[in-house]
VMD Tcl script that draws the C-alpha trace (Angstrom):
set ca {
  {92.95 69.00 115.06}
  {95.44 71.61 113.85}
  {97.57 73.62 116.24}
  {96.09 73.41 119.75}
  {94.78 76.73 121.01}
  {97.19 76.59 123.94}
  {100.03 76.92 121.48}
  {98.69 80.03 119.75}
  {100.77 82.90 121.21}
  {99.25 86.02 122.67}
  {100.33 89.56 121.87}
  {101.94 88.90 118.51}
  {103.86 91.89 117.12}
  {101.60 92.06 114.07}
  {101.84 95.82 113.75}
  {105.63 95.74 113.81}
  {105.76 93.10 111.09}
  {103.27 95.07 108.99}
  {105.42 98.19 109.46}
  {108.50 96.27 108.30}
  {106.60 94.87 105.32}
  {105.28 98.28 104.27}
  {108.72 99.85 104.71}
  {110.25 97.25 102.40}
  {107.43 97.89 99.91}
  {107.84 101.68 100.01}
  {111.63 101.59 99.63}
  {111.38 99.07 96.78}
  {108.77 101.19 95.00}
  {110.82 104.37 95.37}
  {114.14 102.84 94.28}
  {112.77 100.81 91.35}
  {112.61 103.86 89.07}
  {116.28 104.56 89.75}
  {117.22 100.93 89.09}
  {115.27 101.05 85.81}
  {117.36 104.01 84.62}
  {120.54 102.26 85.81}
  {119.61 99.07 83.89}
  {119.06 101.06 80.70}
  {122.37 102.91 81.15}
  {124.45 99.75 81.63}
  {122.65 97.83 78.88}
  {120.80 95.31 81.05}
  {117.97 95.00 78.55}
  {115.94 91.92 77.59}
  {115.51 91.81 73.82}
  {112.54 89.77 72.54}
  {113.31 86.15 71.64}
  {111.15 83.54 70.01}
  {110.13 82.04 73.35}
  {109.37 85.41 74.98}
  {105.96 86.99 75.37}
  {107.12 90.63 75.37}
  {107.56 92.25 71.96}
  {109.87 95.18 72.70}
  {113.19 95.56 74.54}
  {112.67 95.80 78.28}
  {115.17 96.82 81.00}
  {115.75 94.27 83.76}
  {117.71 94.05 87.05}
  {114.62 94.74 89.15}
  {115.90 92.22 91.69}
  {118.35 94.85 92.92}
  {115.43 97.09 93.91}
  {113.71 94.20 95.71}
  {116.91 93.39 97.61}
  {117.37 97.03 98.67}
  {113.78 97.04 99.94}
  {114.40 93.81 101.87}
  {117.52 95.32 103.45}
  {115.56 98.42 104.47}
  {112.89 96.31 106.13}
  {115.47 94.23 107.98}
  {117.31 97.37 109.14}
  {114.09 98.74 110.58}
  {113.38 95.42 112.31}
  {116.86 95.55 113.88}
  {116.00 98.95 115.36}
  {112.64 97.76 116.75}
  {113.12 96.18 120.22}
  {110.34 93.62 119.78}
  {111.74 92.36 116.47}
  {115.45 92.71 117.23}
  {115.37 89.26 118.84}
  {115.28 87.84 115.31}
  {118.95 88.85 115.17}
  {119.90 87.84 118.71}
  {119.30 84.09 118.84}
  {120.48 82.96 115.41}
  {122.42 84.04 112.33}
  {119.50 83.38 109.99}
  {118.94 87.01 108.98}
  {122.66 87.58 108.38}
  {122.71 84.40 106.30}
  {119.88 85.67 104.11}
  {121.55 89.06 103.67}
  {124.92 87.59 102.65}
  {123.47 84.81 100.48}
  {120.99 87.27 98.98}
  {123.82 89.65 98.07}
  {125.65 86.82 96.30}
  {122.61 85.64 94.36}
  {121.65 89.21 93.36}
  {125.20 89.84 92.16}
  {125.16 86.66 90.05}
  {121.69 87.47 88.76}
  {122.67 91.07 87.98}
  {125.66 89.89 85.96}
  {123.41 87.48 84.10}
  {120.90 90.25 83.43}
  {123.68 92.24 81.80}
  {125.98 89.65 80.23}
  {123.81 86.47 80.02}
  {126.02 84.03 81.93}
  {126.17 80.36 80.96}
  {124.11 77.87 82.94}
  {127.09 76.30 84.75}
  {128.29 79.67 86.04}
  {124.81 80.48 87.33}
  {124.55 77.04 88.93}
  {127.87 77.61 90.71}
  {126.57 80.92 92.04}
  {123.35 79.30 93.21}
  {125.20 76.53 95.04}
  {127.48 79.13 96.63}
  {124.52 81.17 97.89}
  {122.79 78.02 99.21}
  {126.05 76.93 100.84}
  {126.26 80.27 102.65}
  {122.84 79.61 104.17}
  {124.05 76.25 105.43}
  {127.31 77.67 106.79}
  {125.32 80.17 108.85}
  {123.09 77.39 110.20}
  {120.04 77.71 107.94}
  {119.26 74.06 107.20}
  {116.84 71.25 107.93}
  {117.61 69.37 111.15}
  {114.58 67.13 111.64}
  {111.01 66.58 110.55}
  {108.17 64.34 111.61}
  {107.13 61.26 109.60}
  {103.86 59.36 110.19}
  {105.48 55.97 110.74}
  {107.83 54.22 113.17}
  {106.04 55.22 116.37}
  {106.88 53.32 119.58}
  {104.98 52.78 122.82}
  {101.69 53.62 121.21}
  {102.94 56.90 119.75}
  {101.97 58.21 116.36}
  {104.88 58.55 113.95}
  {108.45 59.44 114.75}
  {110.92 62.28 114.42}
  {113.46 61.90 111.61}
  {116.71 63.55 112.64}
  {119.25 64.63 110.03}
  {122.98 64.92 110.51}
  {124.67 68.21 109.68}
  {125.84 66.79 106.35}
  {122.44 65.34 105.45}
  {120.58 68.51 106.43}
  {123.09 70.68 104.58}
  {122.86 68.68 101.36}
  {119.06 68.63 101.54}
  {118.95 72.41 102.04}
  {121.34 73.09 99.14}
  {119.37 70.82 96.81}
  {116.08 72.39 97.81}
  {117.50 75.91 97.42}
  {118.96 75.27 93.97}
  {115.72 73.63 92.83}
  {113.56 76.49 94.10}
  {115.86 79.19 92.68}
  {115.61 77.61 89.24}
  {111.89 76.98 89.64}
  {111.24 80.67 90.28}
  {113.54 81.51 87.38}
  {111.55 79.22 85.07}
  {108.17 80.56 86.19}
  {109.21 84.19 85.58}
  {107.74 84.39 82.07}
  {104.83 86.84 82.29}
  {104.61 90.38 83.64}
  {104.13 90.27 87.40}
  {104.06 86.48 87.66}
  {107.16 85.76 89.76}
  {106.63 88.84 91.95}
  {103.01 87.85 92.62}
  {103.85 84.24 93.44}
  {106.65 85.47 95.69}
  {104.25 87.82 97.46}
  {101.58 85.13 97.99}
  {104.08 82.50 99.14}
  {105.84 84.91 101.50}
  {102.52 85.97 103.06}
  {101.59 82.30 103.57}
  {104.91 81.56 105.30}
  {104.53 84.71 107.40}
  {101.02 83.66 108.48}
  {102.28 80.18 109.35}
  {105.21 81.59 111.31}
  {102.93 83.88 113.28}
  {101.28 80.80 114.81}
  {104.70 79.79 116.19}
  {105.96 83.07 117.63}
  {105.80 81.79 121.18}
  {109.32 80.59 120.38}
  {112.06 83.06 119.44}
  {113.20 80.56 116.80}
  {110.17 81.58 114.72}
  {111.03 85.29 114.59}
  {113.57 84.97 111.74}
  {111.25 83.18 109.25}
  {108.50 85.70 109.94}
  {110.91 88.58 109.31}
  {112.34 87.00 106.14}
  {108.83 86.41 104.81}
  {107.55 89.88 105.77}
  {110.43 91.71 104.06}
  {110.19 89.53 100.95}
  {106.45 90.17 100.76}
  {107.10 93.90 101.02}
  {109.78 93.81 98.33}
  {107.52 91.94 95.92}
  {104.58 94.24 96.71}
  {106.63 97.37 96.06}
  {107.94 95.99 92.77}
  {104.59 94.87 91.34}
  {103.38 98.34 90.22}
  {106.38 98.47 87.86}
  {106.18 94.84 86.82}
  {102.49 94.03 86.38}
  {101.31 93.97 82.78}
  {102.22 96.18 80.96}
  {105.60 96.05 82.71}
  {108.05 98.94 82.80}
  {110.87 96.81 84.23}
  {111.64 93.10 84.50}
  {113.03 91.69 87.73}
  {115.44 89.50 85.73}
  {117.41 86.64 87.22}
  {118.56 88.96 90.00}
  {114.96 89.07 91.21}
  {113.60 85.60 90.47}
  {116.63 83.88 92.02}
  {116.47 86.14 95.08}
  {112.80 85.27 95.60}
  {113.53 81.55 95.29}
  {116.43 81.77 97.75}
  {114.44 83.75 100.34}
  {111.42 81.44 100.09}
  {113.65 78.45 100.82}
  {115.35 80.28 103.69}
  {112.01 81.27 105.21}
  {110.54 77.78 104.73}
  {113.61 76.13 106.24}
  {113.79 78.37 109.29}
  {110.02 78.03 109.81}
  {109.79 74.26 109.45}
  {113.26 72.75 109.61}
  {113.67 73.56 113.28}
  {110.12 73.47 114.61}
  {109.76 72.01 118.10}
  {107.45 69.07 117.45}
  {107.15 68.34 121.16}
  {104.71 71.25 121.35}
  {102.14 69.28 119.36}
  {99.97 66.50 120.68}
  {101.30 63.07 119.81}
  {97.95 61.99 118.37}
  {97.56 65.07 116.18}
  {99.13 63.80 112.98}
  {97.88 66.68 110.86}
  {99.39 69.28 113.16}
  {102.69 67.42 113.10}
  {102.62 67.26 109.30}
  {101.55 70.88 108.89}
  {105.06 72.34 108.48}
  {105.81 70.01 105.57}
  {102.34 70.60 104.12}
  {102.85 74.37 104.15}
  {106.30 74.11 102.58}
  {105.02 71.73 99.89}
  {102.05 73.99 99.09}
  {104.19 77.13 98.86}
  {106.72 75.49 96.56}
  {104.20 73.41 94.58}
  {103.54 75.50 91.48}
  {107.13 76.61 90.76}
  {108.48 73.11 91.45}
  {105.78 71.48 89.30}
  {106.68 73.76 86.41}
  {110.39 73.00 86.92}
  {109.88 69.22 87.03}
  {107.64 69.26 83.95}
  {110.21 71.34 82.07}
  {113.11 69.04 83.00}
  {111.16 65.90 82.03}
  {109.93 67.47 78.80}
  {113.36 68.64 77.69}
  {115.31 65.54 78.65}
  {112.81 63.35 76.81}
  {113.56 65.39 73.69}
  {117.28 64.95 74.25}
  {117.76 68.61 75.19}
  {119.47 70.24 78.14}
  {117.19 70.79 81.16}
  {118.19 74.47 80.97}
  {117.21 74.92 77.32}
  {114.29 77.26 76.69}
  {110.85 76.52 75.29}
  {107.28 77.89 75.36}
  {105.66 75.00 77.23}
  {105.59 76.40 80.76}
  {102.34 76.59 82.70}
  {101.84 80.26 81.85}
  {102.48 79.57 78.17}
  {99.82 76.85 78.20}
  {97.28 79.28 79.70}
  {98.04 81.75 76.92}
  {97.75 78.98 74.34}
  {94.21 78.04 75.37}
  {93.04 81.65 75.05}
  {93.73 83.57 78.26}
  {95.16 87.06 78.10}
  {98.45 87.79 79.87}
  {96.73 89.47 82.79}
  {94.12 86.76 83.18}
  {96.76 84.02 83.01}
  {98.80 85.73 85.73}
  {95.74 86.25 87.94}
  {94.74 82.60 87.51}
  {98.17 81.42 88.62}
  {97.92 83.82 91.58}
  {94.63 82.14 92.43}
  {96.12 78.66 92.18}
  {99.05 79.68 94.40}
  {96.81 81.40 96.94}
  {94.40 78.49 97.28}
  {97.22 75.98 97.80}
  {99.42 78.08 100.10}
  {96.76 79.62 102.33}
  {94.73 76.41 102.32}
  {97.73 74.62 103.79}
  {98.18 77.35 106.41}
  {94.47 77.11 107.29}
  {94.97 73.41 108.06}
  {97.15 74.44 111.00}
  {94.48 76.77 112.40}
  {91.01 75.40 111.64}
  {89.15 72.12 111.44}
  {90.61 70.05 108.57}
  {87.19 68.93 107.33}
  {86.02 72.53 106.90}
  {89.29 73.55 105.27}
  {89.19 70.51 103.00}
  {85.71 71.33 101.73}
  {86.68 74.95 101.23}
  {89.84 74.09 99.32}
  {87.96 71.55 97.20}
  {85.34 74.12 96.23}
  {88.00 76.74 95.49}
  {90.02 74.33 93.34}
  {86.91 73.39 91.33}
  {86.25 77.07 90.67}
  {89.87 77.64 89.61}
  {89.85 74.62 87.28}
  {86.59 75.71 85.63}
  {87.82 79.29 85.28}
  {91.09 78.09 83.74}
  {89.25 75.95 81.21}
  {86.62 78.52 80.14}
  {88.40 79.67 76.92}
  {88.86 76.07 75.75}
  {85.25 75.20 76.57}
  {84.07 78.24 74.62}
  {86.24 77.30 71.64}
  {84.84 73.77 71.59}
  {81.29 75.11 71.78}
  {81.96 77.43 68.82}
  {83.46 74.55 66.84}
  {80.38 72.42 67.45}
  {78.08 75.29 66.50}
  {79.77 75.84 63.14}
  {78.21 73.95 60.20}
  {80.42 71.19 58.82}
}
mol new
graphics top color blue
foreach p $ca { graphics top sphere $p radius 0.5 }
foreach p [lrange $ca 0 end-1] q [lrange $ca 1 end] { graphics top cylinder $p $q radius 0.2 }
display resetview
């Protein structure tokens, strides 16, 4: 089960991708201090609101630093012969650069002037549309039904219009999901780092095909940007990434997921290996699970109260962890753990025996659930111990 060993490529350019990742991290780290001073000078400062966790004004616009780091990593990759093929066979990298510039510009304006939700939505759709115009979209995926002549499942092909609409919807949803989840110091940057590393690891199993070079490069540079930004953003933060950062992370995760899974050559997998055929969708679902779950819960919660889906509240997943007694740092680390178990567990399904991976993921999830519930369990025990 999983990806057959014959399909695991030999001589992967791991060192080159690590070099690109570390370059993006170093440039992001070095430029973040400059961006912090720039944000203070132009007045891009987040003042505490009732729903916020921070208690003092904090500069934002950190997404600009992440984007500059991503550009630096991609420029280095363009100059490396083994990675330059990521630019030669598709426009995916150019699409991410152009769409990323648009989303960072919209996010930067929002960080400074607090744009209305419709204006931000228009910018998000524009950025997602740019991806589609450059060819970054879903074309087909495997479904486990409809097989003929004894085959298992069938390939669902999408027209250009269908694939484009699906990609735009997924991009807008993920951009807003990352925006919603960005509520604690280091949370969005950490989730972006973990998700990007998972997509990079998944892509590295596919690098026998040149079509898999772009998603690996997108994921590696995003991971580097998030890694370089975390020292400034982890609690206690010196700078917020703002919408310019959270929306950029959401956009790049969708672009990497789409280029990794939306065009995968399913003929390389054995027809009886249903898990291997489903693995691209499993990885995408696991990477996007936590942000999308938080987004869906927020939309349902607010619409049931008769409010706008974009209205703010303190009922997000990270707020709930704080409410039951976790500190900010512990809440962030717990969400990192949740994201890591889901994302890397899904990637492991493509590489190792599913039974072993399933047991490992089950044990890890039990540990995470118990750890998350410890403060509430302690509070209940104290309540029972107190005399009535």
